[in-house]
Backbone as JSON Lines, residues from 0, in Angstrom:
{"i":0,"aa":"M","n":[13.19,34.44,-0.24],"ca":[13.19,33.13,-0.89],"c":[13.67,32.07,0.1]}
{"i":1,"aa":"A","n":[12.94,30.96,0.17],"ca":[13.29,29.9,1.11],"c":[13.91,28.72,0.35]}
{"i":2,"aa":"K","n":[14.68,27.95,1.09],"ca":[15.27,26.74,0.51],"c":[14.65,25.5,1.15]}
{"i":3,"aa":"L","n":[14.34,24.52,0.3],"ca":[13.88,23.2,0.75],"c":[14.93,22.2,0.32]}
{"i":4,"aa":"V","n":[15.45,21.44,1.28],"ca":[16.43,20.39,0.96],"c":[15.8,19.04,1.28]}
{"i":5,"aa":"L","n":[15.74,18.18,0.27],"ca":[15.23,16.81,0.43],"c":[16.4,15.85,0.37]}
{"i":6,"aa":"V","n":[16.49,14.94,1.35],"ca":[17.55,13.94,1.36],"c":[16.93,12.57,1.65]}
{"i":7,"aa":"R","n":[17.22,11.6,0.81],"ca":[16.86,10.21,1.12],"c":[17.91,9.68,2.1]}
{"i":8,"aa":"H","n":[17.48,8.95,3.11],"ca":[18.41,8.42,4.12],"c":[19.57,7.67,3.48]}
{"i":9,"aa":"G","n":[20.66,7.54,4.22],"ca":[21.81,6.77,3.74],"c":[21.47,5.3,3.61]}
{"i":10,"aa":"Q","n":[22.37,4.58,2.97],"ca":[22.15,3.14,2.74],"c":[21.83,2.41,4.05]}
{"i":11,"aa":"S","n":[20.77,1.62,4.03],"ca":[20.42,0.8,5.2],"c":[20.9,-0.64,4.97]}
{"i":12,"aa":"L","n":[20.88,-1.41,6.02],"ca":[21.31,-2.82,5.94],"c":[20.49,-3.57,4.9]}
{"i":13,"aa":"W","n":[19.18,-3.32,4.85],"ca":[18.34,-4.04,3.89],"c":[18.46,-3.49,2.48]}
{"i":14,"aa":"N","n":[18.86,-2.21,2.32],"ca":[19.23,-1.74,0.98],"c":[20.39,-2.59,0.48]}
{"i":15,"aa":"L","n":[21.38,-2.76,1.34],"ca":[22.57,-3.54,1.01],"c":[22.21,-4.98,0.65]}
{"i":16,"aa":"E","n":[21.28,-5.56,1.42],"ca":[20.87,-6.96,1.2],"c":[19.79,-7.1,0.14]}
{"i":17,"aa":"D","n":[19.4,-6.0,-0.49],"ca":[18.4,-5.99,-1.56],"c":[17.05,-6.57,-1.1]}
{"i":18,"aa":"R","n":[16.61,-6.1,0.09],"ca":[15.34,-6.56,0.64],"c":[14.34,-5.41,0.68]}
{"i":19,"aa":"F","n":[13.06,-5.75,0.59],"ca":[12.0,-4.75,0.73],"c":[11.94,-4.32,2.2]}
{"i":20,"aa":"T","n":[12.06,-3.02,2.44],"ca":[12.16,-2.55,3.82],"c":[10.84,-2.0,4.34]}
{"i":21,"aa":"G","n":[10.29,-0.98,3.67],"ca":[9.02,-0.42,4.11],"c":[9.09,0.18,5.5]}
{"i":22,"aa":"W","n":[8.17,-0.24,6.38],"ca":[8.06,0.35,7.72],"c":[8.88,-0.39,8.77]}
{"i":23,"aa":"I","n":[9.65,-1.38,8.36],"ca":[10.5,-2.09,9.31],"c":[11.69,-1.19,9.67]}
{"i":24,"aa":"D","n":[12.01,-1.13,10.96],"ca":[13.15,-0.31,11.38],"c":[14.45,-1.08,11.14]}
{"i":25,"aa":"V","n":[15.25,-0.56,10.25],"ca":[16.5,-1.21,9.85],"c":[17.62,-0.18,10.0]}
{"i":26,"aa":"P","n":[18.76,-0.57,10.59],"ca":[19.85,0.41,10.81],"c":[20.59,0.77,9.53]}
{"i":27,"aa":"L","n":[21.3,1.88,9.59],"ca":[22.19,2.28,8.51],"c":[23.42,1.38,8.48]}
{"i":28,"aa":"T","n":[24.02,1.24,7.31],"ca":[25.33,0.59,7.19],"c":[26.41,1.65,7.43]}
{"i":29,"aa":"D","n":[27.66,1.21,7.49],"ca":[28.76,2.18,7.6],"c":[28.77,3.11,6.39]}
{"i":30,"aa":"L","n":[28.47,2.56,5.2],"ca":[28.4,3.4,4.0],"c":[27.26,4.41,4.14]}
{"i":31,"aa":"G","n":[26.12,3.97,4.71],"ca":[24.98,4.88,4.92],"c":[25.35,6.05,5.82]}
{"i":32,"aa":"R","n":[26.13,5.77,6.86],"ca":[26.57,6.85,7.76],"c":[27.53,7.8,7.04]}
{"i":33,"aa":"E","n":[28.38,7.24,6.19],"ca":[29.3,8.07,5.4],"c":[28.51,8.93,4.41]}
{"i":34,"aa":"E","n":[27.46,8.37,3.81],"ca":[26.62,9.15,2.89],"c":[25.95,10.31,3.64]}
{"i":35,"aa":"A","n":[25.53,10.05,4.87],"ca":[24.93,11.11,5.7],"c":[25.94,12.2,6.0]}
{"i":36,"aa":"R","n":[27.18,11.82,6.28],"ca":[28.24,12.81,6.54],"c":[28.5,13.67,5.31]}
{"i":37,"aa":"R","n":[28.56,13.01,4.15],"ca":[28.79,13.75,2.89],"c":[27.64,14.71,2.62]}
{"i":38,"aa":"A","n":[26.41,14.26,2.87],"ca":[25.24,15.13,2.66],"c":[25.33,16.35,3.56]}
{"i":39,"aa":"G","n":[25.75,16.16,4.8],"ca":[25.9,17.26,5.74],"c":[26.89,18.3,5.25]}
{"i":40,"aa":"A","n":[28.01,17.83,4.7],"ca":[29.03,18.74,4.17],"c":[28.49,19.51,2.96]}
{"i":41,"aa":"R","n":[27.64,18.85,2.16],"ca":[27.14,19.47,0.92],"c":[26.08,20.54,1.17]}
{"i":42,"aa":"V","n":[25.46,20.52,2.35],"ca":[24.41,21.52,2.63],"c":[24.76,22.41,3.82]}
{"i":43,"aa":"A","n":[26.03,22.37,4.25],"ca":[26.44,23.13,5.44],"c":[26.32,24.64,5.24]}
{"i":44,"aa":"D","n":[26.24,25.08,3.97],"ca":[26.13,26.51,3.68],"c":[24.7,27.03,3.88]}
{"i":45,"aa":"I","n":[23.73,26.12,4.06],"ca":[22.33,26.53,4.22],"c":[21.98,26.5,5.71]}
{"i":46,"aa":"R","n":[21.44,27.59,6.22],"ca":[21.04,27.67,7.62],"c":[19.58,27.22,7.73]}
{"i":47,"aa":"F","n":[19.35,26.07,8.38],"ca":[18.01,25.51,8.46],"c":[17.24,26.04,9.67]}
{"i":48,"aa":"D","n":[16.01,26.41,9.43],"ca":[15.13,26.88,10.5],"c":[14.37,25.73,11.16]}
{"i":49,"aa":"V","n":[14.15,24.66,10.4],"ca":[13.42,23.5,10.91],"c":[13.78,22.28,10.07]}
{"i":50,"aa":"A","n":[13.73,21.1,10.71],"ca":[13.99,19.85,9.99],"c":[12.84,18.89,10.23]}
{"i":51,"aa":"Y","n":[12.53,18.12,9.21],"ca":[11.48,17.1,9.29],"c":[12.07,15.74,8.95]}
{"i":52,"aa":"T","n":[11.56,14.7,9.62],"ca":[11.97,13.34,9.3],"c":[10.81,12.39,9.59]}
{"i":53,"aa":"S","n":[11.02,11.13,9.28],"ca":[9.95,10.14,9.47],"c":[10.02,9.55,10.87]}
{"i":54,"aa":"A","n":[9.19,8.56,11.12],"ca":[9.19,7.87,12.41],"c":[10.18,6.7,12.42]}
{"i":55,"aa":"L","n":[10.96,6.54,11.36],"ca":[11.86,5.38,11.22],"c":[13.31,5.77,11.5]}
{"i":56,"aa":"S","n":[14.02,4.87,12.16],"ca":[15.35,5.21,12.7],"c":[16.39,5.48,11.63]}
{"i":57,"aa":"R","n":[16.3,4.85,10.46],"ca":[17.33,5.08,9.44],"c":[17.3,6.52,8.92]}
{"i":58,"aa":"A","n":[16.1,7.09,8.84],"ca":[15.99,8.51,8.44],"c":[16.43,9.41,9.58]}
{"i":59,"aa":"Q","n":[16.03,9.07,10.8],"ca":[16.39,9.9,11.96],"c":[17.9,9.92,12.19]}
{"i":60,"aa":"E","n":[18.55,8.76,12.02],"ca":[20.01,8.7,12.21],"c":[20.73,9.49,11.11]}
{"i":61,"aa":"T","n":[20.23,9.39,9.88],"ca":[20.81,10.17,8.78],"c":[20.72,11.66,9.09]}
{"i":62,"aa":"L","n":[19.55,12.09,9.55],"ca":[19.34,13.5,9.9],"c":[20.3,13.94,11.0]}
{"i":63,"aa":"E","n":[20.42,13.12,12.02],"ca":[21.28,13.45,13.16],"c":[22.74,13.64,12.72]}
{"i":64,"aa":"I","n":[23.25,12.71,11.9],"ca":[24.63,12.79,11.41],"c":[24.8,14.02,10.51]}
{"i":65,"aa":"L","n":[23.85,14.21,9.61],"ca":[23.9,15.34,8.68],"c":[23.99,16.67,9.43]}
{"i":66,"aa":"L","n":[23.12,16.84,10.43],"ca":[23.1,18.1,11.18],"c":[24.38,18.29,11.99]}
{"i":67,"aa":"Q","n":[24.9,17.18,12.51],"ca":[26.15,17.26,13.28],"c":[27.29,17.77,12.4]}
{"i":68,"aa":"V","n":[27.4,17.22,11.19],"ca":[28.44,17.64,10.25],"c":[28.23,19.1,9.83]}
{"i":69,"aa":"A","n":[26.96,19.47,9.62],"ca":[26.65,20.84,9.2],"c":[26.75,21.84,10.35]}
{"i":70,"aa":"G","n":[26.91,21.33,11.59],"ca":[27.05,22.2,12.76],"c":[25.78,22.96,13.09]}
{"i":71,"aa":"Q","n":[24.63,22.28,12.95],"ca":[23.35,22.95,13.18],"c":[22.45,22.13,14.11]}
{"i":72,"aa":"R","n":[21.55,22.83,14.81],"ca":[20.6,22.17,15.71],"c":[19.21,22.81,15.59]}
{"i":73,"aa":"P","n":[18.59,22.72,14.41],"ca":[17.23,23.28,14.29],"c":[16.24,22.38,15.01]}
{"i":74,"aa":"P","n":[15.02,22.88,15.29],"ca":[13.99,22.0,15.82],"c":[13.7,20.88,14.82]}
{"i":75,"aa":"V","n":[13.44,19.68,15.34],"ca":[13.19,18.51,14.49],"c":[11.77,18.0,14.73]}
{"i":76,"aa":"I","n":[11.03,17.81,13.65],"ca":[9.66,17.28,13.72],"c":[9.67,15.91,13.06]}
{"i":77,"aa":"R","n":[9.21,14.9,13.81],"ca":[9.14,13.52,13.3],"c":[7.68,13.17,13.06]}
{"i":78,"aa":"D","n":[7.39,12.6,11.89],"ca":[6.0,12.24,11.59],"c":[5.96,11.04,10.65]}
{"i":79,"aa":"Q","n":[5.07,10.09,10.95],"ca":[5.02,8.89,10.11],"c":[4.39,9.16,8.73]}
{"i":80,"aa":"A","n":[3.84,10.36,8.53],"ca":[3.39,10.74,7.18],"c":[4.56,10.71,6.2]}
{"i":81,"aa":"L","n":[5.79,10.87,6.71],"ca":[6.99,10.85,5.86],"c":[7.64,9.47,5.8]}
{"i":82,"aa":"N","n":[7.01,8.45,6.41],"ca":[7.57,7.1,6.36],"c":[7.69,6.6,4.93]}
{"i":83,"aa":"E","n":[8.56,5.6,4.78],"ca":[8.69,4.92,3.49],"c":[7.36,4.31,3.09]}
{"i":84,"aa":"R","n":[7.21,4.03,1.83],"ca":[6.06,3.27,1.34],"c":[5.97,1.94,2.09]}
{"i":85,"aa":"H","n":[4.77,1.53,2.46],"ca":[4.57,0.26,3.17],"c":[4.5,-0.86,2.13]}
{"i":86,"aa":"Y","n":[5.45,-1.79,2.21],"ca":[5.51,-2.85,1.2],"c":[4.66,-4.08,1.55]}
{"i":87,"aa":"G","n":[3.89,-4.0,2.63],"ca":[2.95,-5.07,2.95],"c":[3.63,-6.42,3.1]}
{"i":88,"aa":"D","n":[3.1,-7.43,2.41],"ca":[3.6,-8.8,2.54],"c":[5.02,-8.98,2.0]}
{"i":89,"aa":"L","n":[5.51,-7.99,1.27],"ca":[6.87,-8.1,0.7],"c":[7.95,-7.66,1.69]}
{"i":90,"aa":"Q","n":[7.57,-6.99,2.77],"ca":[8.56,-6.45,3.7],"c":[9.47,-7.57,4.23]}
{"i":91,"aa":"G","n":[10.76,-7.33,4.14],"ca":[11.74,-8.3,4.62],"c":[12.19,-9.29,3.58]}
{"i":92,"aa":"L","n":[11.47,-9.39,2.45],"ca":[11.81,-10.38,1.43],"c":[12.9,-9.85,0.51]}
{"i":93,"aa":"N","n":[13.74,-10.78,0.03],"ca":[14.78,-10.43,-0.94],"c":[14.11,-10.17,-2.3]}
{"i":94,"aa":"K","n":[14.51,-9.09,-2.94],"ca":[13.84,-8.68,-4.19],"c":[14.03,-9.71,-5.31]}
{"i":95,"aa":"K","n":[15.24,-10.27,-5.42],"ca":[15.51,-11.25,-6.49],"c":[14.71,-12.53,-6.26]}
{"i":96,"aa":"R","n":[14.69,-13.01,-5.02],"ca":[13.94,-14.24,-4.73],"c":[12.43,-14.02,-4.88]}
{"i":97,"aa":"T","n":[11.97,-12.82,-4.55],"ca":[10.55,-12.5,-4.73],"c":[10.19,-12.53,-6.21]}
{"i":98,"aa":"A","n":[11.09,-12.03,-7.07],"ca":[10.87,-12.07,-8.52],"c":[10.84,-13.5,-9.03]}
{"i":99,"aa":"E","n":[11.68,-14.36,-8.45],"ca":[11.68,-15.78,-8.86],"c":[10.37,-16.45,-8.47]}
{"i":100,"aa":"K","n":[9.81,-16.05,-7.34],"ca":[8.57,-16.67,-6.84],"c":[7.33,-16.19,-7.6]}
{"i":101,"aa":"Y","n":[7.22,-14.86,-7.79],"ca":[6.0,-14.28,-8.37],"c":[6.14,-13.91,-9.85]}
{"i":102,"aa":"G","n":[7.37,-13.95,-10.35],"ca":[7.62,-13.52,-11.72],"c":[8.12,-12.09,-11.75]}
{"i":103,"aa":"A","n":[9.12,-11.85,-12.58],"ca":[9.76,-10.53,-12.63],"c":[8.77,-9.43,-13.03]}
{"i":104,"aa":"A","n":[7.86,-9.74,-13.95],"ca":[6.9,-8.73,-14.42],"c":[5.96,-8.28,-13.29]}
{"i":105,"aa":"Q","n":[5.49,-9.25,-12.49],"ca":[4.58,-8.92,-11.39],"c":[5.3,-8.07,-10.33]}
{"i":106,"aa":"V","n":[6.52,-8.45,-9.97],"ca":[7.27,-7.71,-8.95],"c":[7.63,-6.32,-9.46]}
{"i":107,"aa":"K","n":[7.96,-6.21,-10.74],"ca":[8.24,-4.89,-11.31],"c":[6.99,-4.01,-11.23]}
{"i":108,"aa":"L","n":[5.82,-4.59,-11.47],"ca":[4.56,-3.85,-11.37],"c":[4.35,-3.37,-9.93]}
{"i":109,"aa":"W","n":[4.57,-4.23,-8.95],"ca":[4.44,-3.84,-7.54],"c":[5.43,-2.74,-7.16]}
{"i":110,"aa":"R","n":[6.66,-2.87,-7.66],"ca":[7.72,-1.93,-7.27],"c":[7.63,-0.61,-8.01]}
{"i":111,"aa":"R","n":[7.27,-0.65,-9.28],"ca":[7.47,0.52,-10.13],"c":[6.2,1.19,-10.65]}
{"i":112,"aa":"S","n":[5.06,0.53,-10.57],"ca":[3.85,1.2,-11.07],"c":[3.44,2.28,-10.06]}
{"i":113,"aa":"Y","n":[2.66,3.22,-10.52],"ca":[2.21,4.3,-9.65],"c":[1.06,3.87,-8.75]}
{"i":114,"aa":"D","n":[0.19,3.01,-9.26],"ca":[-1.06,2.74,-8.52],"c":[-1.4,1.27,-8.29]}
{"i":115,"aa":"V","n":[-0.42,0.36,-8.47],"ca":[-0.66,-1.06,-8.18],"c":[0.1,-1.42,-6.91]}
{"i":116,"aa":"P","n":[-0.62,-1.65,-5.78],"ca":[0.08,-1.94,-4.52],"c":[0.48,-3.42,-4.43]}
{"i":117,"aa":"P","n":[1.55,-3.72,-3.69],"ca":[1.84,-5.11,-3.37],"c":[0.78,-5.64,-2.4]}
{"i":118,"aa":"P","n":[0.67,-6.95,-2.22],"ca":[-0.35,-7.49,-1.31],"c":[-0.26,-6.86,0.08]}
{"i":119,"aa":"N","n":[-1.37,-6.29,0.55],"ca":[-1.48,-5.66,1.88],"c":[-0.53,-4.48,2.08]}
{"i":120,"aa":"G","n":[-0.12,-3.86,0.97],"ca":[0.81,-2.73,1.07],"c":[0.3,-1.52,0.33]}
{"i":121,"aa":"E","n":[1.21,-0.55,0.13],"ca":[0.88,0.71,-0.53],"c":[1.51,0.78,-1.91]}
{"i":122,"aa":"A","n":[0.78,1.35,-2.86],"ca":[1.37,1.82,-4.1],"c":[1.94,3.22,-3.82]}
{"i":123,"aa":"L","n":[2.76,3.73,-4.74],"ca":[3.29,5.08,-4.58],"c":[2.14,6.09,-4.44]}
{"i":124,"aa":"K","n":[1.05,5.84,-5.15],"ca":[-0.13,6.71,-5.08],"c":[-0.64,6.82,-3.63]}
{"i":125,"aa":"N","n":[-0.67,5.68,-2.91],"ca":[-1.12,5.68,-1.51],"c":[-0.14,6.42,-0.61]}
{"i":126,"aa":"T","n":[1.16,6.24,-0.87],"ca":[2.18,6.96,-0.1],"c":[1.99,8.46,-0.28]}
{"i":127,"aa":"A","n":[1.77,8.88,-1.53],"ca":[1.57,10.3,-1.82],"c":[0.32,10.84,-1.11]}
{"i":128,"aa":"E","n":[-0.69,9.99,-0.96],"ca":[-1.94,10.43,-0.32],"c":[-1.76,10.76,1.15]}
{"i":129,"aa":"R","n":[-0.71,10.22,1.79],"ca":[-0.45,10.6,3.19],"c":[0.69,11.6,3.3]}
{"i":130,"aa":"T","n":[1.66,11.53,2.38],"ca":[2.81,12.43,2.44],"c":[2.46,13.85,2.0]}
{"i":131,"aa":"L","n":[1.72,13.98,0.9],"ca":[1.49,15.31,0.34],"c":[0.61,16.22,1.2]}
{"i":132,"aa":"P","n":[-0.48,15.73,1.83],"ca":[-1.22,16.62,2.72],"c":[-0.35,17.16,3.86]}
{"i":133,"aa":"F","n":[0.52,16.3,4.4],"ca":[1.44,16.74,5.45],"c":[2.44,17.75,4.9]}
{"i":134,"aa":"F","n":[2.95,17.49,3.7],"ca":[3.87,18.43,3.06],"c":[3.21,19.8,2.88]}
{"i":135,"aa":"E","n":[1.99,19.79,2.36],"ca":[1.32,21.06,2.06],"c":[0.96,21.82,3.34]}
{"i":136,"aa":"R","n":[0.56,21.09,4.36],"ca":[0.14,21.74,5.61],"c":[1.34,22.25,6.42]}
{"i":137,"aa":"A","n":[2.32,21.4,6.62],"ca":[3.42,21.71,7.54],"c":[4.65,22.27,6.82]}
{"i":138,"aa":"I","n":[5.2,21.5,5.9],"ca":[6.48,21.87,5.28],"c":[6.32,23.09,4.38]}
{"i":139,"aa":"L","n":[5.33,23.06,3.49],"ca":[5.1,24.2,2.61],"c":[4.69,25.43,3.42]}
{"i":140,"aa":"G","n":[3.97,25.19,4.51],"ca":[3.59,26.3,5.41],"c":[4.81,27.03,5.94]}
{"i":141,"aa":"D","n":[5.85,26.28,6.28],"ca":[7.11,26.9,6.73],"c":[7.81,27.63,5.58]}
{"i":142,"aa":"L","n":[7.84,27.0,4.41],"ca":[8.55,27.57,3.27],"c":[7.96,28.91,2.84]}
{"i":143,"aa":"V","n":[6.64,29.01,2.78],"ca":[6.04,30.26,2.33],"c":[6.24,31.39,3.34]}
{"i":144,"aa":"Q","n":[6.61,31.02,4.58],"ca":[6.98,32.03,5.57],"c":[8.45,32.43,5.47]}
{"i":145,"aa":"G","n":[9.14,31.85,4.5],"ca":[10.54,32.2,4.3],"c":[11.52,31.36,5.08]}
{"i":146,"aa":"K","n":[11.05,30.26,5.69],"ca":[11.95,29.4,6.48],"c":[12.66,28.39,5.57]}
{"i":147,"aa":"N","n":[13.94,28.15,5.87],"ca":[14.69,27.09,5.18],"c":[14.39,25.77,5.87]}
{"i":148,"aa":"V","n":[14.0,24.76,5.06],"ca":[13.51,23.5,5.6],"c":[14.34,22.34,5.07]}
{"i":149,"aa":"L","n":[14.72,21.44,5.99],"ca":[15.41,20.19,5.64],"c":[14.46,19.03,5.87]}
{"i":150,"aa":"V","n":[14.32,18.15,4.87],"ca":[13.51,16.94,5.01],"c":[14.4,15.73,4.74]}
{"i":151,"aa":"V","n":[14.59,14.89,5.75],"ca":[15.33,13.64,5.56],"c":[14.33,12.51,5.72]}
{"i":152,"aa":"A","n":[14.04,11.85,4.6],"ca":[13.0,10.81,4.64],"c":[13.44,9.62,3.78]}
{"i":153,"aa":"H","n":[12.58,9.18,2.88],"ca":[12.78,7.89,2.19],"c":[12.59,8.04,0.69]}
{"i":154,"aa":"G","n":[13.0,7.01,-0.03],"ca":[12.91,7.04,-1.48],"c":[11.52,7.4,-1.97]}
{"i":155,"aa":"N","n":[10.49,6.73,-1.43],"ca":[9.15,6.93,-1.97],"c":[8.42,8.13,-1.38]}
{"i":156,"aa":"S","n":[8.61,8.42,-0.1],"ca":[7.97,9.63,0.44],"c":[8.58,10.87,-0.22]}
{"i":157,"aa":"N","n":[9.91,10.86,-0.43],"ca":[10.54,11.99,-1.12],"c":[10.14,12.04,-2.6]}
{"i":158,"aa":"R","n":[9.98,10.86,-3.23],"ca":[9.55,10.85,-4.64],"c":[8.19,11.51,-4.79]}
{"i":159,"aa":"S","n":[7.3,11.28,-3.85],"ca":[5.96,11.88,-3.96],"c":[6.04,13.41,-3.84]}
{"i":160,"aa":"I","n":[6.97,13.9,-3.0],"ca":[7.16,15.36,-2.88],"c":[7.78,15.93,-4.16]}
{"i":161,"aa":"V","n":[8.79,15.23,-4.7],"ca":[9.42,15.67,-5.95],"c":[8.4,15.65,-7.09]}
{"i":162,"aa":"M","n":[7.52,14.65,-7.09],"ca":[6.48,14.56,-8.1],"c":[5.63,15.84,-8.12]}
{"i":163,"aa":"K","n":[5.29,16.33,-6.93],"ca":[4.5,17.56,-6.84],"c":[5.32,18.77,-7.28]}
{"i":164,"aa":"L","n":[6.54,18.9,-6.75],"ca":[7.36,20.08,-7.03],"c":[7.76,20.16,-8.5]}
{"i":165,"aa":"D","n":[8.08,19.0,-9.1],"ca":[8.53,18.96,-10.5],"c":[7.36,18.79,-11.47]}
{"i":166,"aa":"R","n":[6.14,18.73,-10.93],"ca":[4.92,18.56,-11.74],"c":[4.99,17.33,-12.65]}
{"i":167,"aa":"L","n":[5.35,16.19,-12.05],"ca":[5.45,14.94,-12.81],"c":[4.1,14.21,-12.77]}
{"i":168,"aa":"S","n":[3.81,13.5,-13.83],"ca":[2.6,12.67,-13.86],"c":[2.91,11.33,-13.19]}
{"i":169,"aa":"G","n":[1.86,10.54,-12.95],"ca":[2.05,9.19,-12.39],"c":[2.96,8.35,-13.26]}
{"i":170,"aa":"E","n":[2.85,8.52,-14.59],"ca":[3.71,7.76,-15.52],"c":[5.16,8.25,-15.45]}
{"i":171,"aa":"Q","n":[5.35,9.55,-15.31],"ca":[6.71,10.1,-15.28],"c":[7.44,9.75,-13.99]}
{"i":172,"aa":"V","n":[6.73,9.75,-12.86],"ca":[7.39,9.53,-11.57],"c":[7.9,8.1,-11.42]}
{"i":173,"aa":"V","n":[7.31,7.18,-12.19],"ca":[7.73,5.78,-12.14],"c":[9.22,5.64,-12.44]}
{"i":174,"aa":"G","n":[9.74,6.46,-13.35],"ca":[11.15,6.37,-13.72],"c":[12.09,7.18,-12.85]}
{"i":175,"aa":"L","n":[11.55,7.87,-11.84],"ca":[12.37,8.74,-10.99],"c":[13.1,7.93,-9.93]}
{"i":176,"aa":"E","n":[14.42,8.03,-9.9],"ca":[15.24,7.37,-8.88],"c":[15.9,8.43,-8.02]}
{"i":177,"aa":"L","n":[15.84,8.28,-6.71],"ca":[16.53,9.19,-5.8],"c":[17.65,8.41,-5.11]}
{"i":178,"aa":"A","n":[18.87,8.86,-5.29],"ca":[20.02,8.17,-4.68],"c":[20.06,8.43,-3.18]}
{"i":179,"aa":"T","n":[20.59,7.48,-2.44],"ca":[20.72,7.64,-0.99],"c":[21.74,8.73,-0.68]}
{"i":180,"aa":"G","n":[21.37,9.6,0.26],"ca":[22.3,10.59,0.78],"c":[22.65,11.74,-0.16]}
{"i":181,"aa":"V","n":[21.88,11.92,-1.23],"ca":[22.17,13.01,-2.18],"c":[21.13,14.13,-2.0]}
{"i":182,"aa":"P","n":[21.55,15.32,-1.56],"ca":[20.6,16.4,-1.33],"c":[20.04,16.99,-2.63]}
{"i":183,"aa":"L","n":[18.73,17.21,-2.65],"ca":[18.07,17.99,-3.69],"c":[17.73,19.33,-3.06]}
{"i":184,"aa":"V","n":[18.18,20.42,-3.66],"ca":[17.97,21.75,-3.09],"c":[17.02,22.54,-4.0]}
{"i":185,"aa":"Y","n":[15.86,22.87,-3.46],"ca":[14.87,23.68,-4.18],"c":[14.85,25.09,-3.58]}
{"i":186,"aa":"E","n":[14.66,26.07,-4.46],"ca":[14.4,27.43,-4.01],"c":[12.9,27.68,-4.23]}
{"i":187,"aa":"I","n":[12.2,28.1,-3.17],"ca":[10.75,28.24,-3.19],"c":[10.38,29.69,-2.87]}
{"i":188,"aa":"D","n":[9.45,30.26,-3.66],"ca":[9.04,31.64,-3.37],"c":[7.88,31.67,-2.37]}
{"i":189,"aa":"E","n":[7.42,32.88,-2.05],"ca":[6.41,33.04,-0.99],"c":[5.04,32.52,-1.41]}
{"i":190,"aa":"R","n":[4.87,32.17,-2.69],"ca":[3.61,31.56,-3.14],"c":[3.71,30.03,-3.18]}
{"i":191,"aa":"G","n":[4.89,29.53,-2.81],"ca":[5.09,28.09,-2.84],"c":[5.52,27.56,-4.19]}
{"i":192,"aa":"E","n":[5.9,28.46,-5.09],"ca":[6.33,28.05,-6.44],"c":[7.83,27.77,-6.46]}
{"i":193,"aa":"V","n":[8.22,26.78,-7.26],"ca":[9.64,26.42,-7.4],"c":[10.33,27.39,-8.33]}
{"i":194,"aa":"L","n":[11.43,27.98,-7.85],"ca":[12.23,28.9,-8.66],"c":[13.43,28.19,-9.27]}
{"i":195,"aa":"S","n":[14.0,27.25,-8.52],"ca":[15.17,26.51,-9.06],"c":[15.31,25.19,-8.31]}
{"i":196,"aa":"K","n":[16.09,24.3,-8.93],"ca":[16.38,22.99,-8.34],"c":[17.83,22.64,-8.62]}
{"i":197,"aa":"E","n":[18.51,22.13,-7.6],"ca":[19.92,21.76,-7.74],"c":[20.12,20.41,-7.07]}
{"i":198,"aa":"I","n":[20.85,19.52,-7.74],"ca":[21.21,18.22,-7.17],"c":[22.66,18.31,-6.7]}
{"i":199,"aa":"R","n":[22.88,18.16,-5.39],"ca":[24.25,18.25,-4.86],"c":[24.8,16.85,-4.62]}
{"i":200,"aa":"G","n":[25.14,16.18,-5.7],"ca":[25.62,14.82,-5.63],"c":[27.11,14.71,-5.77]}
């Protein structure tokens, strides 16, 4: 039986400032680094064979801190398939001011619907269309071989993976929130089926 651990990166500067981040490289805050340290302590009992992260520095730094605390140095694979959802024209904008400009209902639709993208950006559906093929090819490929896998990525790329593992519909995943720095631990069998799920918060 293999373990899959999913972690959303620690708090970033733009999380703190309530701005749409997307593919912009934004550093972690001091709290984000502390969240990464806590995550490392919470999964130190699991021996990882491989780790995956996105092409963005906030996820990579979270992974680095987490592994340091856990005292591990598995091979690390970085791929932009695990990047955060691309927020298009909203990237860098303050969420509250954007709601004042476009209306709260419209911004909620861009942020929370499954298949309505913001202008020049991705809906969660589009994020899943790049994240899930990579998950099935690479990450699940490791898991069915019995390898323990750590994935440190983003709210929306991880949500799309959880959507698949938990068998959520597009309507159900809309309400799913993943906290920063909180590990989700799945036990996966050799057929790729989920045996158990634990939130180590």
